[in-house]
N, C-alpha and C positions, 0 to 999 in steps of 0.2 A: 429196281433196287439200285442198279448201277448208275441210273439216271440221277437217282437221289443223292448218291454218294458224290457224283459228279458236281451237282448242284451245290453241295456243301462245301467242296473243295474250291470251287469258284467264288463262292461267298467269302470263304476264309482267306482266298488269295486278294480278292477285291478289298475286303474290309479289315484283314488282319493287321496290315501295316498301320492303317489309321487307329486300329484299337490299341495297339501297342505304342504308337505314338501318344495317344491321349493318356493312357496309363502312365507313360513315362513323364509327360508334362504335370499330371496330378501328383506323382510321387515326389518328383524333384521340386515341383513348386511348393508343395506342403512343406519338405525339408527346409527350403530356402526361406518360407515365411516364418517357421519356428526359429530359424537362425537369427532372422532379422529382429524378430520379437525379443530374443534373448539379448541380442546387442542394445536394443532400445532400453531394457531393463537394466543392463550393466551401466549405461550411461547415465540413468536417473540415480542409480545406487551411488555412483561417483559423485554426483551433485547433492548427495545427502537428501533425496527426495523421500517422503514418506513411504514405507514398504507397500502400504495399500494402493497407493498411486502407481507405484512400479508395477505391481501386477495388473492393475486395471489397464493401464496403458499399453503394457505388453500383449495383454489378451485382446485387445481392441486392435492394435496393430495386426497380429495373427491372423484374427478373423477377416479383416478387410482384405488382406492379401489372399487368404484362401478363397474368398469369393471371386477374386479375379483369376485365380488359379482354375476354379470349377468352370467358369465362363470359357477359359481359353481351351480346356479339356474338351467341352461340348462342342466347341467350334472347329476342333480338330476331327472330331466325329462326323462332321457334316451337319450337325444341328444348327438351324437358324437360332442364333443367340439374340438377335435384335429385340424379339417379344419378351425374351427371359430379362433382358437388360431393362426394358420400359417396364415390366411388372415390378423389378427391384426398385426402379427408380420412382415409380408412384407410390409404392410402399414407404420408401424412404421419405418422400415429400409429405405423405399423410403423418407419418410419425414426427417429421420435424415440425409441422404445424402444431401438432397436438403438444409437443414439448418444446415449444419455441423459447420460452424462458429458460427452461433447464439446459437447452443446447447452447444459448447465450452464455450462461454461466459456465458450460463445460468449455467453450471456445476461450472464454476469459481466463479459465484455470490453466489452460494449455499454454496461453501467453504469458502468464505469470512463471510458469515452469520453464519457459524458453528464455524469456528476457530476465528473470529474477530480479525484479525491483527491491525485494526484500528477501529475508530468509528467516527461518525459526530462530527465535531468541532476539530479533529486533524490535525496537520500540518504534512503532509507526502510527500515523494518523491517516485514516482513509474513511470516506463515506460519512463524515461527521462524528467519527468515534476514534479513539486512540487506546493503545494497549500493546503488550507484548505478544508477538506472534507465537502461537503453540503449534498449530498445524496448518498446513497448506494442503487442502484437499482438492479434488478434481472440480467440485461445485462451490465450495465455500472456503473460507479463510476464518480460522478461530483465533481470537484475541483474548488475552486476559488482561483486564483494566488494572490500574494502579490500586483500586479498592478491592481487587480480586473478584470481579465479576466476568463471567464467560460471555464473550460476544462473538456471535455468529455471523459474518458478513457475506452475503452473495458475492461471488468472484465478478459477476457483472457489475456491481455497485463499485468494487475495488477498481477495476479498469477504467470504468467511466468518468471518475473523477480524479482530483489531485492526490498523489501519494507522497506524504511527507515521511522520510525515514531518518528518525533522530539518530539512529545507531550506525548509519553508513560510515560516517567519517570517524577517525580516532579522536579528533579533538572538537570541541564546541566553544562559542563565546557566551559568556554569562552576561545579559543585558539587564543592568539595574539602573534605576532613576531615583535620586535623592533630591528633595526640595528644601532649600534653605530661605530664610527671610531676606526680604530686600535690604534691611538694615546690617545684615551680617557680612563679615569679610569673605569674599569668594576664594581669595588665595588660601586662607586659613581652612576653609572648608575642603578644598582640593587636597591640602596637605593632609587632612586627617583621613580622607578616603585613601589616598596613597599609602599611608602608613597602615591602614587596615588591610588593604590588599597585599602589601608587602608582607604582613604577619600571617598570611594564609599560606600554609605549606603546600596546598594542592594547586595553587594558581602556577601557570606556566610563565616563564620569563620569555619565551619566544613563540609567538608574537607578544609584544610588550602590551601591558594593559593600557587602555584608553580612560582618561578621566578628563572631561571637559564640560563647559557650559553649553547645554543643548537648547534651553527655551527660556525665555522671560515669561513665565506664565502669569496668570490673573493674581495669585496669591503667593507666589514663590519663585525664586530662581532655580530651575532645574538642571542638575548635574547628571551626566551619565557616567556610570563606572561600569567598564566593559573588560574584565579579565578573560582570559583564555585557559581552558581547563581540559583534561582528558574526558571524554564522553561519560565514562563510568562516574566520574566525580562531579558532574554537573550539579545535581540537587545539593549535595553537601556543601559545596562552595555557595551556592546561591543562598541557602539558609544561614550558613556561617557568616557571610559578609553583611547581609542584612542585619543580623542581629548585632554583630560587632560594630557596625557603622552607626547604628542608633545609639549605643552605649557611648562610642567615641565623640560623636557630635554632641551629645548631652554634656560630656565631661568637659568639653571646650566651650561650652555656653552657646554653641550654635543651634539656633532654633529650627525646627521642622514645622513650619507653620500650618494651621488648618486653613481649609478654604474660608475666605472672608471677602465682603464688600464694604466699601466706604459709602455711609448713607449721609447725605447732606440735607439739612432742614433749613427752609427759607420762612421768614416771617411775613406774611402778606396782609397788609392793611384792608380792612373790610370798610367799604363805603355803604351808604344807604340804599344805593342802587344795585349792589352785587346781589346775585341771586342767593348767596350763601346768607347774607344779612337778612334779606326778606324771609328766608326760611326761618332764621332764628327768632325774628320779631313774631312771625306767625305762631 
């Protein structure tokens, strides 16, 4: 009996410190992991990230850190963790291969959250579609098109192509082209367009609008009209100036020509030896 007690005491003295240290590492590590996960969630909340994404990313960070804490605790107990790490790595590789596309979308979602090329409410064009951003999720981005269609784009497609953010800047330039006839007075046409732009209250004075001849086309002399507007007023100004310019040009007798071609006919004298003449006689 005394020998058994002595053996237990020796084991306790030998491994007790290691067990206490392992438990300390696990408890403190778990607390630190939770704190870091909460900090990550608060940072995401300050950047107005969707609450579902905040919770998902926070949980992911917490579990990853806890895995490292468990490995560190087992190592403190003297357990060889190399094989355990190899098993975890092999399982992660298998899952990664099975979910390759989903993981690519996940990584792209993380990049979107970090670099923020757009935010909820922006009008963007990505992956061949355009619309207002409604949700930025961890795997997909949800858009609403101008005709109120719901478009869900995988984040991998968003990151892999060009991203055009029409709402990123406060102002935009409206690019309009008006064609007038070659027989019309260019100065008069420019004056008409200048008066139309000046009458539009939503056009900004700085930068100043540009009105100039841009092209001598096949059927018309093309003039560009490029006023600057607040981004929110873009389409109102686009439609208003287009309609007002047509009415003003008509009122001044300045034509907006249709596409046309000049066709020249030549009389060809037929001789008795020509193939056309022989076909006619036959």
